[in-house]
All heavy atoms as TSV, in Angstrom:
chain	resi	resn	atom	element	x	y	z
A	1	MET	N	N	80.496	-1.042	-28.191
A	1	MET	CA	C	79.204	-1.843	-28.060
A	1	MET	C	C	78.248	-1.124	-27.199
A	1	MET	O	O	78.556	-0.678	-26.153
A	1	MET	CB	C	79.547	-3.238	-27.617
A	1	MET	CG	C	78.333	-4.059	-27.639
A	1	MET	SD	S	78.431	-5.865	-27.703
A	1	MET	CE	C	79.607	-6.535	-26.625
A	2	GLY	N	N	76.978	-1.016	-27.658
A	2	GLY	CA	C	75.997	-0.267	-26.917
A	2	GLY	C	C	75.288	-1.224	-25.863
A	2	GLY	O	O	75.480	-2.455	-25.922
A	3	ASN	N	N	74.533	-0.586	-25.091
A	3	ASN	CA	C	73.735	-1.305	-24.052
A	3	ASN	C	C	72.548	-2.113	-24.720
A	3	ASN	O	O	71.986	-1.607	-25.664
A	3	ASN	CB	C	73.118	-0.437	-23.043
A	3	ASN	CG	C	74.177	0.168	-22.073
A	3	ASN	OD1	O	75.243	-0.428	-21.980
A	3	ASN	ND2	N	73.850	1.308	-21.480
A	4	GLN	N	N	72.307	-3.267	-24.251
A	4	GLN	CA	C	71.129	-4.089	-24.775
A	4	GLN	C	C	70.249	-4.259	-23.605
A	4	GLN	O	O	70.691	-4.620	-22.442
A	4	GLN	CB	C	71.643	-5.368	-25.367
A	4	GLN	CG	C	72.416	-5.236	-26.536
A	4	GLN	CD	C	72.838	-6.619	-27.094
A	4	GLN	OE1	O	72.574	-7.644	-26.639
A	4	GLN	NE2	N	73.585	-6.545	-28.330
A	5	TYR	N	N	68.972	-4.094	-23.805
A	5	TYR	CA	C	67.971	-4.246	-22.778
A	5	TYR	C	C	67.126	-5.540	-23.093
A	5	TYR	O	O	66.500	-5.699	-24.138
A	5	TYR	CB	C	67.120	-2.973	-22.641
A	5	TYR	CG	C	67.860	-1.831	-22.253
A	5	TYR	CD1	C	68.248	-0.870	-23.237
A	5	TYR	CD2	C	68.303	-1.558	-20.988
A	5	TYR	CE1	C	68.998	0.208	-23.010
A	5	TYR	CE2	C	69.059	-0.498	-20.644
A	5	TYR	CZ	C	69.352	0.416	-21.686
A	5	TYR	OH	O	70.116	1.505	-21.308
A	6	CYS	N	N	67.193	-6.433	-22.097
A	6	CYS	CA	C	66.417	-7.666	-22.204
A	6	CYS	C	C	65.104	-7.550	-21.525
A	6	CYS	O	O	65.031	-7.042	-20.447
A	6	CYS	CB	C	67.280	-8.774	-21.601
A	6	CYS	SG	S	66.514	-10.383	-21.696
A	7	LYS	N	N	64.085	-8.102	-22.205
A	7	LYS	CA	C	62.700	-8.058	-21.562
A	7	LYS	C	C	62.288	-9.279	-20.780
A	7	LYS	O	O	61.248	-9.434	-20.327
A	7	LYS	CB	C	61.712	-7.893	-22.719
A	7	LYS	CG	C	61.738	-6.513	-23.403
A	7	LYS	CD	C	60.640	-6.384	-24.361
A	7	LYS	CE	C	60.687	-5.007	-24.993
A	7	LYS	NZ	N	59.551	-4.672	-25.879
A	8	VAL	N	N	63.298	-10.210	-20.636
A	8	VAL	CA	C	62.994	-11.449	-19.939
A	8	VAL	C	C	62.826	-11.045	-18.409
A	8	VAL	O	O	63.622	-10.339	-17.837
A	8	VAL	CB	C	64.175	-12.445	-20.011
A	8	VAL	CG1	C	63.943	-13.591	-19.120
A	8	VAL	CG2	C	64.285	-12.906	-21.456
A	9	GLY	N	N	61.806	-11.446	-17.830
A	9	GLY	CA	C	61.488	-11.171	-16.412
A	9	GLY	C	C	60.774	-9.883	-16.226
A	9	GLY	O	O	60.442	-9.562	-15.031
A	10	THR	N	N	60.559	-9.043	-17.207
A	10	THR	CA	C	59.859	-7.840	-16.953
A	10	THR	C	C	58.424	-8.134	-16.829
A	10	THR	O	O	57.882	-9.103	-17.246
A	10	THR	CB	C	60.063	-6.866	-18.209
A	10	THR	OG1	O	59.555	-7.437	-19.300
A	10	THR	CG2	C	61.527	-6.513	-18.324
A	11	THR	N	N	57.752	-7.184	-16.138
A	11	THR	CA	C	56.290	-7.255	-15.952
A	11	THR	C	C	55.558	-6.134	-16.627
A	11	THR	O	O	56.071	-5.088	-16.708
A	11	THR	CB	C	55.915	-7.363	-14.511
A	11	THR	OG1	O	56.402	-6.140	-13.860
A	11	THR	CG2	C	56.573	-8.545	-13.744
A	12	THR	N	N	54.341	-6.463	-17.024
A	12	THR	CA	C	53.483	-5.382	-17.567
A	12	THR	C	C	52.301	-5.277	-16.655
A	12	THR	O	O	51.695	-6.228	-16.265
A	12	THR	CB	C	53.004	-5.751	-18.994
A	12	THR	OG1	O	53.369	-7.036	-19.340
A	12	THR	CG2	C	53.307	-4.816	-19.994
A	13	PRO	N	N	51.950	-3.999	-16.280
A	13	PRO	CA	C	50.860	-3.862	-15.329
A	13	PRO	C	C	49.528	-4.263	-16.021
A	13	PRO	O	O	49.422	-3.991	-17.253
A	13	PRO	CB	C	50.917	-2.359	-14.971
A	13	PRO	CG	C	51.603	-1.718	-16.106
A	13	PRO	CD	C	52.540	-2.744	-16.614
A	14	ILE	N	N	48.604	-4.717	-15.225
A	14	ILE	CA	C	47.279	-5.007	-15.779
A	14	ILE	C	C	46.494	-3.715	-15.678
A	14	ILE	O	O	46.217	-3.197	-14.596
A	14	ILE	CB	C	46.565	-6.082	-14.921
A	14	ILE	CG1	C	47.396	-7.401	-14.975
A	14	ILE	CG2	C	45.186	-6.366	-15.368
A	14	ILE	CD1	C	46.859	-8.534	-14.093
A	15	THR	N	N	46.071	-3.275	-16.847
A	15	THR	CA	C	45.267	-1.992	-16.846
A	15	THR	C	C	43.805	-2.321	-16.780
A	15	THR	O	O	43.447	-3.480	-16.802
A	15	THR	CB	C	45.560	-1.296	-18.175
A	15	THR	OG1	O	45.223	-2.166	-19.239
A	15	THR	CG2	C	46.978	-0.879	-18.244
A	16	SER	N	N	43.019	-1.363	-16.541
A	16	SER	CA	C	41.595	-1.553	-16.468
A	16	SER	C	C	41.006	-1.986	-17.822
A	16	SER	O	O	41.604	-1.657	-18.838
A	16	SER	CB	C	40.892	-0.298	-15.956
A	16	SER	OG	O	41.050	0.728	-16.903
A	17	GLY	N	N	39.898	-2.604	-17.730
A	17	GLY	CA	C	39.216	-3.034	-18.959
A	17	GLY	C	C	38.787	-4.458	-18.914
A	17	GLY	O	O	38.993	-5.105	-17.917
A	18	THR	N	N	38.156	-4.908	-19.986
A	18	THR	CA	C	37.587	-6.255	-19.953
A	18	THR	C	C	38.701	-7.326	-19.946
A	18	THR	O	O	38.537	-8.377	-19.349
A	18	THR	CB	C	36.742	-6.525	-21.172
A	18	THR	OG1	O	37.433	-6.223	-22.383
A	18	THR	CG2	C	35.508	-5.560	-21.144
A	19	HIS	N	N	39.841	-7.071	-20.584
A	19	HIS	CA	C	40.902	-8.042	-20.614
A	19	HIS	C	C	41.505	-8.210	-19.208
A	19	HIS	O	O	41.725	-9.248	-18.693
A	19	HIS	CB	C	42.016	-7.648	-21.554
A	19	HIS	CG	C	43.171	-8.544	-21.654
A	19	HIS	ND1	N	43.076	-9.827	-22.095
A	19	HIS	CD2	C	44.389	-8.407	-21.145
A	19	HIS	CE1	C	44.241	-10.451	-21.925
A	19	HIS	NE2	N	45.117	-9.567	-21.457
A	20	ALA	N	N	41.669	-7.069	-18.549
A	20	ALA	CA	C	42.158	-7.092	-17.141
A	20	ALA	C	C	41.281	-7.796	-16.227
A	20	ALA	O	O	41.736	-8.670	-15.345
A	20	ALA	CB	C	42.418	-5.653	-16.650
A	21	LEU	N	N	39.968	-7.609	-16.345
A	21	LEU	CA	C	39.054	-8.288	-15.580
A	21	LEU	C	C	39.034	-9.757	-15.741
A	21	LEU	O	O	39.000	-10.575	-14.787
A	21	LEU	CB	C	37.583	-7.700	-15.779
A	21	LEU	CG	C	36.517	-8.063	-14.761
A	21	LEU	CD1	C	36.868	-7.599	-13.403
A	21	LEU	CD2	C	35.212	-7.437	-15.305
A	22	ALA	N	N	39.166	-10.208	-17.052
A	22	ALA	CA	C	39.194	-11.641	-17.333
A	22	ALA	C	C	40.438	-12.246	-16.712
A	22	ALA	O	O	40.457	-13.420	-16.164
A	22	ALA	CB	C	39.165	-11.829	-18.806
A	23	VAL	N	N	41.566	-11.626	-16.816
A	23	VAL	CA	C	42.839	-12.108	-16.324
A	23	VAL	C	C	42.803	-12.271	-14.774
A	23	VAL	O	O	43.130	-13.296	-14.162
A	23	VAL	CB	C	44.025	-11.181	-16.717
A	23	VAL	CG1	C	45.297	-11.594	-15.959
A	23	VAL	CG2	C	44.277	-11.277	-18.207
A	24	LEU	N	N	42.232	-11.227	-14.091
A	24	LEU	CA	C	42.146	-11.268	-12.626
A	24	LEU	C	C	41.089	-12.361	-12.233
A	24	LEU	O	O	41.393	-13.114	-11.264
A	24	LEU	CB	C	41.723	-9.905	-12.107
A	24	LEU	CG	C	42.760	-8.846	-12.213
A	24	LEU	CD1	C	42.217	-7.572	-11.782
A	24	LEU	CD2	C	43.987	-9.161	-11.301
A	25	GLU	N	N	40.033	-12.532	-12.888
A	25	GLU	CA	C	39.058	-13.585	-12.518
A	25	GLU	C	C	39.687	-14.941	-12.762
A	25	GLU	O	O	39.493	-15.844	-11.934
A	25	GLU	CB	C	37.834	-13.481	-13.424
A	25	GLU	CG	C	36.900	-12.388	-13.015
A	25	GLU	CD	C	35.718	-12.150	-13.957
A	25	GLU	OE1	O	35.746	-12.756	-15.010
A	25	GLU	OE2	O	34.752	-11.489	-13.527
A	26	HIS	N	N	40.491	-15.146	-13.757
A	26	HIS	CA	C	41.216	-16.390	-14.024
A	26	HIS	C	C	42.159	-16.734	-12.863
A	26	HIS	O	O	42.215	-17.832	-12.337
A	26	HIS	CB	C	41.935	-16.428	-15.391
A	26	HIS	CG	C	42.693	-17.598	-15.604
A	26	HIS	ND1	N	42.139	-18.867	-15.884
A	26	HIS	CD2	C	44.058	-17.853	-15.606
A	26	HIS	CE1	C	43.083	-19.718	-16.026
A	26	HIS	NE2	N	44.209	-19.104	-15.833
A	27	ARG	N	N	42.969	-15.668	-12.462
A	27	ARG	CA	C	43.892	-15.875	-11.413
A	27	ARG	C	C	43.200	-16.151	-10.140
A	27	ARG	O	O	43.640	-17.046	-9.331
A	27	ARG	CB	C	44.716	-14.655	-11.201
A	27	ARG	CG	C	45.777	-14.427	-12.347
A	27	ARG	CD	C	46.618	-13.272	-12.081
A	27	ARG	NE	N	47.513	-13.056	-13.215
A	27	ARG	CZ	C	48.380	-12.009	-13.194
A	27	ARG	NH1	N	48.431	-11.154	-12.288
A	27	ARG	NH2	N	49.168	-11.914	-14.244
A	28	TYR	N	N	42.077	-15.495	-9.827
A	28	TYR	CA	C	41.280	-15.728	-8.622
A	28	TYR	C	C	40.733	-17.188	-8.552
A	28	TYR	O	O	40.972	-17.848	-7.524
A	28	TYR	CB	C	40.034	-14.741	-8.582
A	28	TYR	CG	C	39.179	-14.896	-7.413
A	28	TYR	CD1	C	39.506	-14.420	-6.164
A	28	TYR	CD2	C	37.864	-15.469	-7.549
A	28	TYR	CE1	C	38.744	-14.472	-5.014
A	28	TYR	CE2	C	37.092	-15.595	-6.430
A	28	TYR	CZ	C	37.487	-15.125	-5.220
A	28	TYR	OH	O	36.668	-15.245	-4.180
A	29	ASN	N	N	40.225	-17.674	-9.687
A	29	ASN	CA	C	39.718	-19.006	-9.703
A	29	ASN	C	C	40.789	-20.027	-9.588
A	29	ASN	O	O	40.697	-21.064	-8.933
A	29	ASN	CB	C	38.879	-19.253	-10.933
A	29	ASN	CG	C	37.586	-18.522	-10.953
A	29	ASN	OD1	O	37.016	-18.266	-9.933
A	29	ASN	ND2	N	37.123	-18.059	-12.126
A	30	ASN	N	N	41.949	-19.738	-10.154
A	30	ASN	CA	C	43.112	-20.629	-10.070
A	30	ASN	C	C	43.546	-20.744	-8.605
A	30	ASN	O	O	43.874	-21.871	-8.147
A	30	ASN	CB	C	44.276	-20.045	-10.945
A	30	ASN	CG	C	45.368	-21.061	-11.092
A	30	ASN	OD1	O	45.286	-22.189	-10.782
A	30	ASN	ND2	N	46.473	-20.531	-11.580
A	31	PHE	N	N	43.638	-19.688	-7.931
A	31	PHE	CA	C	44.074	-19.735	-6.493
A	31	PHE	C	C	43.057	-20.464	-5.724
A	31	PHE	O	O	43.404	-21.154	-4.672
A	31	PHE	CB	C	44.379	-18.321	-5.982
A	31	PHE	CG	C	45.685	-17.818	-6.338
A	31	PHE	CD1	C	45.861	-16.596	-7.056
A	31	PHE	CD2	C	46.867	-18.431	-6.027
A	31	PHE	CE1	C	47.048	-16.163	-7.450
A	31	PHE	CE2	C	48.100	-17.978	-6.468
A	31	PHE	CZ	C	48.176	-16.763	-7.148
A	32	LEU	N	N	41.778	-20.258	-5.969
A	32	LEU	CA	C	40.698	-20.946	-5.250
A	32	LEU	C	C	40.785	-22.492	-5.378
A	32	LEU	O	O	40.788	-23.170	-4.451
A	32	LEU	CB	C	39.328	-20.552	-5.696
A	32	LEU	CG	C	38.757	-19.274	-5.175
A	32	LEU	CD1	C	37.399	-18.934	-5.857
A	32	LEU	CD2	C	38.556	-19.373	-3.692
A	33	GLU	N	N	41.119	-22.942	-6.654
A	33	GLU	CA	C	41.264	-24.364	-6.913
A	33	GLU	C	C	42.493	-24.896	-6.178
A	33	GLU	O	O	42.499	-25.955	-5.559
A	33	GLU	CB	C	41.462	-24.630	-8.340
A	33	GLU	CG	C	40.199	-24.453	-9.208
A	33	GLU	CD	C	40.387	-24.612	-10.646
A	33	GLU	OE1	O	41.404	-25.267	-11.064
A	33	GLU	OE2	O	39.616	-24.116	-11.506
A	34	ARG	N	N	43.588	-24.173	-6.222
A	34	ARG	CA	C	44.828	-24.600	-5.558
A	34	ARG	C	C	44.674	-24.744	-4.047
A	34	ARG	O	O	45.107	-25.643	-3.390
A	34	ARG	CB	C	46.017	-23.678	-5.855
A	34	ARG	CG	C	46.453	-23.777	-7.295
A	34	ARG	CD	C	47.675	-22.894	-7.527
A	34	ARG	NE	N	48.126	-22.987	-8.839
A	34	ARG	CZ	C	49.217	-22.423	-9.239
A	34	ARG	NH1	N	50.025	-21.756	-8.433
A	34	ARG	NH2	N	49.634	-22.593	-10.577
A	35	ALA	N	N	43.912	-23.721	-3.430
A	35	ALA	CA	C	43.694	-23.752	-2.003
A	35	ALA	C	C	42.814	-24.959	-1.649
A	35	ALA	O	O	43.012	-25.517	-0.620
A	35	ALA	CB	C	43.040	-22.406	-1.582
A	36	ALA	N	N	41.852	-25.266	-2.451
A	36	ALA	CA	C	40.940	-26.343	-2.161
A	36	ALA	C	C	41.671	-27.691	-2.281
A	36	ALA	O	O	41.388	-28.606	-1.497
A	36	ALA	CB	C	39.764	-26.384	-3.235
A	37	ASN	N	N	42.623	-27.779	-3.163
A	37	ASN	CA	C	43.381	-29.062	-3.327
A	37	ASN	C	C	44.387	-29.235	-2.198
A	37	ASN	O	O	44.844	-30.354	-1.946
A	37	ASN	CB	C	44.141	-29.004	-4.579
A	37	ASN	CG	C	43.316	-29.100	-5.816
A	37	ASN	OD1	O	42.168	-29.596	-5.718
A	37	ASN	ND2	N	43.798	-28.710	-6.977
A	38	LEU	N	N	44.699	-28.185	-1.407
A	38	LEU	CA	C	45.618	-28.338	-0.338
A	38	LEU	C	C	44.958	-28.410	1.077
A	38	LEU	O	O	45.585	-28.224	2.082
A	38	LEU	CB	C	46.525	-27.088	-0.212
A	38	LEU	CG	C	47.555	-26.890	-1.339
A	38	LEU	CD1	C	48.330	-25.624	-1.260
A	38	LEU	CD2	C	48.568	-28.063	-1.251
A	39	SER	N	N	43.724	-28.851	1.100
A	39	SER	CA	C	43.002	-28.890	2.363
A	39	SER	C	C	43.645	-29.911	3.245
A	39	SER	O	O	43.724	-31.050	3.056
A	39	SER	CB	C	41.531	-29.348	2.103
A	39	SER	OG	O	41.510	-30.589	1.458
A	40	GLY	N	N	44.182	-29.414	4.375
A	40	GLY	CA	C	44.854	-30.180	5.459
A	40	GLY	C	C	46.262	-30.649	5.117
A	40	GLY	O	O	46.815	-31.336	5.858
A	41	VAL	N	N	46.786	-30.277	4.004
A	41	VAL	CA	C	48.116	-30.802	3.618
A	41	VAL	C	C	49.209	-29.871	4.072
A	41	VAL	O	O	50.046	-30.155	4.907
A	41	VAL	CB	C	48.259	-30.991	2.109
A	41	VAL	CG1	C	49.578	-31.513	1.734
A	41	VAL	CG2	C	47.135	-32.088	1.618
A	42	ASP	N	N	49.200	-28.610	3.537
A	42	ASP	CA	C	50.269	-27.675	3.816
A	42	ASP	C	C	49.669	-26.310	4.239
A	42	ASP	O	O	49.141	-25.627	3.424
A	42	ASP	CB	C	51.151	-27.511	2.614
A	42	ASP	CG	C	52.361	-26.631	2.858
A	42	ASP	OD1	O	52.597	-26.275	4.024
A	42	ASP	OD2	O	53.122	-26.379	1.921
A	43	THR	N	N	49.633	-26.103	5.563
A	43	THR	CA	C	48.882	-24.906	6.043
A	43	THR	C	C	49.538	-23.593	5.578
A	43	THR	O	O	48.891	-22.588	5.370
A	43	THR	CB	C	48.787	-24.916	7.568
A	43	THR	OG1	O	50.080	-25.013	8.128
A	43	THR	CG2	C	47.923	-26.122	8.006
A	44	LYS	N	N	50.903	-23.555	5.470
A	44	LYS	CA	C	51.575	-22.318	5.080
A	44	LYS	C	C	51.286	-21.980	3.619
A	44	LYS	O	O	51.055	-20.824	3.328
A	44	LYS	CB	C	53.132	-22.446	5.285
A	44	LYS	CG	C	53.512	-22.409	6.761
A	44	LYS	CD	C	55.001	-22.512	6.836
A	44	LYS	CE	C	55.440	-22.508	8.307
A	44	LYS	NZ	N	56.856	-22.409	8.462
A	45	MET	N	N	51.261	-22.976	2.795
A	45	MET	CA	C	50.940	-22.799	1.384
A	45	MET	C	C	49.471	-22.350	1.249
A	45	MET	O	O	49.139	-21.447	0.443
A	45	MET	CB	C	51.210	-23.992	0.556
A	45	MET	CG	C	51.064	-23.762	-0.953
A	45	MET	SD	S	52.223	-22.589	-1.610
A	45	MET	CE	C	53.484	-23.690	-2.136
A	46	ARG	N	N	48.552	-22.956	2.027
A	46	ARG	CA	C	47.127	-22.624	1.976
A	46	ARG	C	C	46.985	-21.186	2.475
A	46	ARG	O	O	46.214	-20.480	1.906
A	46	ARG	CB	C	46.378	-23.556	2.815
A	46	ARG	CG	C	44.850	-23.269	2.799
A	46	ARG	CD	C	44.050	-24.372	3.397
A	46	ARG	NE	N	42.691	-24.075	3.506
A	46	ARG	CZ	C	41.793	-24.254	2.544
A	46	ARG	NH1	N	42.090	-24.698	1.363
A	46	ARG	NH2	N	40.505	-23.857	2.796
A	47	ASP	N	N	47.695	-20.744	3.491
A	47	ASP	CA	C	47.610	-19.425	4.002
A	47	ASP	C	C	48.084	-18.400	2.899
A	47	ASP	O	O	47.515	-17.381	2.713
A	47	ASP	CB	C	48.441	-19.193	5.224
A	47	ASP	CG	C	47.922	-19.871	6.455
A	47	ASP	OD1	O	46.728	-20.273	6.418
A	47	ASP	OD2	O	48.685	-20.200	7.429
A	48	PHE	N	N	49.076	-18.797	2.152
A	48	PHE	CA	C	49.627	-17.933	1.123
A	48	PHE	C	C	48.507	-17.789	0.059
A	48	PHE	O	O	48.254	-16.718	-0.426
A	48	PHE	CB	C	50.848	-18.584	0.437
A	48	PHE	CG	C	51.300	-17.923	-0.806
A	48	PHE	CD1	C	51.985	-16.725	-0.832
A	48	PHE	CD2	C	51.058	-18.549	-2.081
A	48	PHE	CE1	C	52.306	-16.119	-2.039
A	48	PHE	CE2	C	51.433	-17.926	-3.230
A	48	PHE	CZ	C	52.086	-16.695	-3.251
A	49	PHE	N	N	47.917	-18.867	-0.385
A	49	PHE	CA	C	46.825	-18.799	-1.351
A	49	PHE	C	C	45.616	-18.024	-0.869
A	49	PHE	O	O	44.979	-17.280	-1.635
A	49	PHE	CB	C	46.356	-20.227	-1.780
A	49	PHE	CG	C	47.359	-21.004	-2.645
A	49	PHE	CD1	C	47.609	-22.292	-2.528
A	49	PHE	CD2	C	48.065	-20.263	-3.611
A	49	PHE	CE1	C	48.455	-23.020	-3.327
A	49	PHE	CE2	C	48.995	-20.986	-4.427
A	49	PHE	CZ	C	49.193	-22.370	-4.301
A	50	ASP	N	N	45.303	-18.191	0.405
A	50	ASP	CA	C	44.216	-17.425	1.016
A	50	ASP	C	C	44.525	-15.972	0.969
A	50	ASP	O	O	43.597	-15.126	0.665
A	50	ASP	CB	C	43.867	-17.809	2.391
A	50	ASP	CG	C	43.170	-19.234	2.491
A	50	ASP	OD1	O	42.564	-19.625	1.463
A	50	ASP	OD2	O	43.318	-19.775	3.579
A	51	ALA	N	N	45.766	-15.563	1.242
A	51	ALA	CA	C	46.106	-14.200	1.150
A	51	ALA	C	C	45.998	-13.638	-0.309
A	51	ALA	O	O	45.463	-12.492	-0.508
A	51	ALA	CB	C	47.536	-13.929	1.633
A	52	LYS	N	N	46.427	-14.451	-1.304
A	52	LYS	CA	C	46.315	-14.003	-2.623
A	52	LYS	C	C	44.851	-13.879	-3.027
A	52	LYS	O	O	44.502	-12.995	-3.838
A	52	LYS	CB	C	46.988	-15.026	-3.527
A	52	LYS	CG	C	48.501	-14.941	-3.540
A	52	LYS	CD	C	48.983	-13.682	-4.140
A	52	LYS	CE	C	50.503	-13.778	-4.309
A	52	LYS	NZ	N	50.913	-12.576	-4.933
A	53	ILE	N	N	44.014	-14.775	-2.607
A	53	ILE	CA	C	42.620	-14.783	-2.937
A	53	ILE	C	C	41.990	-13.517	-2.449
A	53	ILE	O	O	41.240	-12.839	-3.123
A	53	ILE	CB	C	41.903	-16.042	-2.349
A	53	ILE	CG1	C	42.301	-17.294	-3.164
A	53	ILE	CG2	C	40.394	-15.876	-2.325
A	53	ILE	CD1	C	41.863	-18.566	-2.467
A	54	LYS	N	N	42.280	-13.133	-1.188
A	54	LYS	CA	C	41.727	-11.909	-0.606
A	54	LYS	C	C	42.205	-10.714	-1.317
A	54	LYS	O	O	41.326	-9.759	-1.574
A	54	LYS	CB	C	42.152	-11.761	0.948
A	54	LYS	CG	C	41.447	-12.764	1.802
A	54	LYS	CD	C	41.945	-12.632	3.262
A	54	LYS	CE	C	41.302	-13.756	4.159
A	54	LYS	NZ	N	41.848	-13.719	5.512
A	55	GLY	N	N	43.419	-10.653	-1.742
A	55	GLY	CA	C	43.939	-9.498	-2.494
A	55	GLY	C	C	43.256	-9.392	-3.851
A	55	GLY	O	O	42.826	-8.286	-4.281
A	56	LEU	N	N	43.142	-10.506	-4.550
A	56	LEU	CA	C	42.477	-10.408	-5.860
A	56	LEU	C	C	41.002	-10.131	-5.749
A	56	LEU	O	O	40.502	-9.393	-6.561
A	56	LEU	CB	C	42.701	-11.816	-6.557
A	56	LEU	CG	C	44.030	-12.072	-7.079
A	56	LEU	CD1	C	44.195	-13.536	-7.604
A	56	LEU	CD2	C	44.400	-11.102	-8.244
A	57	LYS	N	N	40.402	-10.637	-4.725
A	57	LYS	CA	C	38.960	-10.306	-4.537
A	57	LYS	C	C	38.782	-8.800	-4.292
A	57	LYS	O	O	37.860	-8.203	-4.855
A	57	LYS	CB	C	38.373	-11.088	-3.321
A	57	LYS	CG	C	36.902	-10.909	-3.138
A	57	LYS	CD	C	36.379	-11.775	-2.036
A	57	LYS	CE	C	34.834	-11.590	-1.968
A	57	LYS	NZ	N	34.306	-12.502	-0.910
A	58	LYS	N	N	39.647	-8.227	-3.470
A	58	LYS	CA	C	39.541	-6.782	-3.212
A	58	LYS	C	C	39.766	-5.961	-4.557
A	58	LYS	O	O	39.106	-5.034	-4.765
A	58	LYS	CB	C	40.616	-6.391	-2.193
A	58	LYS	CG	C	40.526	-4.987	-1.725
A	58	LYS	CD	C	41.547	-4.803	-0.595
A	58	LYS	CE	C	41.493	-3.383	0.011
A	58	LYS	NZ	N	42.454	-3.175	1.043
A	59	THR	N	N	40.735	-6.380	-5.286
A	59	THR	CA	C	41.015	-5.782	-6.630
A	59	THR	C	C	39.865	-5.901	-7.532
A	59	THR	O	O	39.481	-4.920	-8.237
A	59	THR	CB	C	42.280	-6.286	-7.201
A	59	THR	OG1	O	43.311	-6.204	-6.333
A	59	THR	CG2	C	42.608	-5.530	-8.483
A	60	LEU	N	N	39.245	-7.118	-7.644
A	60	LEU	CA	C	38.140	-7.304	-8.527
A	60	LEU	C	C	36.951	-6.444	-8.049
A	60	LEU	O	O	36.162	-5.899	-8.955
A	60	LEU	CB	C	37.736	-8.818	-8.472
A	60	LEU	CG	C	38.566	-9.721	-9.299
A	60	LEU	CD1	C	38.231	-11.192	-9.037
A	60	LEU	CD2	C	38.451	-9.465	-10.787
A	61	GLU	N	N	36.685	-6.359	-6.813
A	61	GLU	CA	C	35.560	-5.556	-6.363
A	61	GLU	C	C	35.768	-4.080	-6.660
A	61	GLU	O	O	34.790	-3.313	-6.893
A	61	GLU	CB	C	35.419	-5.738	-4.796
A	61	GLU	CG	C	34.751	-7.058	-4.389
A	61	GLU	CD	C	34.751	-7.327	-2.957
A	61	GLU	OE1	O	35.369	-6.555	-2.196
A	61	GLU	OE2	O	34.168	-8.369	-2.585
A	62	SER	N	N	36.959	-3.622	-6.632
A	62	SER	CA	C	37.231	-2.205	-6.975
A	62	SER	C	C	37.061	-1.889	-8.424
A	62	SER	O	O	36.751	-0.781	-8.889
A	62	SER	CB	C	38.693	-1.826	-6.452
A	62	SER	OG	O	39.594	-2.414	-7.282
A	63	LEU	N	N	37.298	-2.933	-9.214
A	63	LEU	CA	C	37.096	-2.737	-10.715
A	63	LEU	C	C	35.697	-2.790	-11.257
A	63	LEU	O	O	35.326	-2.216	-12.162
A	63	LEU	CB	C	37.917	-3.799	-11.438
A	63	LEU	CG	C	39.490	-3.643	-11.508
A	63	LEU	CD1	C	40.051	-4.858	-12.234
A	63	LEU	CD2	C	39.898	-2.317	-12.170
A	64	VAL	N	N	34.912	-3.505	-10.477
A	64	VAL	CA	C	33.498	-3.723	-10.850
A	64	VAL	C	C	32.563	-2.588	-10.403
A	64	VAL	O	O	32.636	-1.800	-9.695
A	64	VAL	CB	C	32.948	-5.077	-10.347
A	64	VAL	CG1	C	31.457	-5.207	-10.671
A	64	VAL	CG2	C	33.649	-6.175	-10.956
């Protein structure tokens, strides 16, 4: 019996282009909404979302 390779859990890198830009903008807006909904509730989770927002913003600025 030969090896079988499963694609479950694999990731595909986001390449440059209009599709990549749209995906990153969607993720950025999603994290902004989640951070706004956590105002004063869970500071660790909000800090996590803020870190993601900063990283995505930096990536978006480098693509534009």
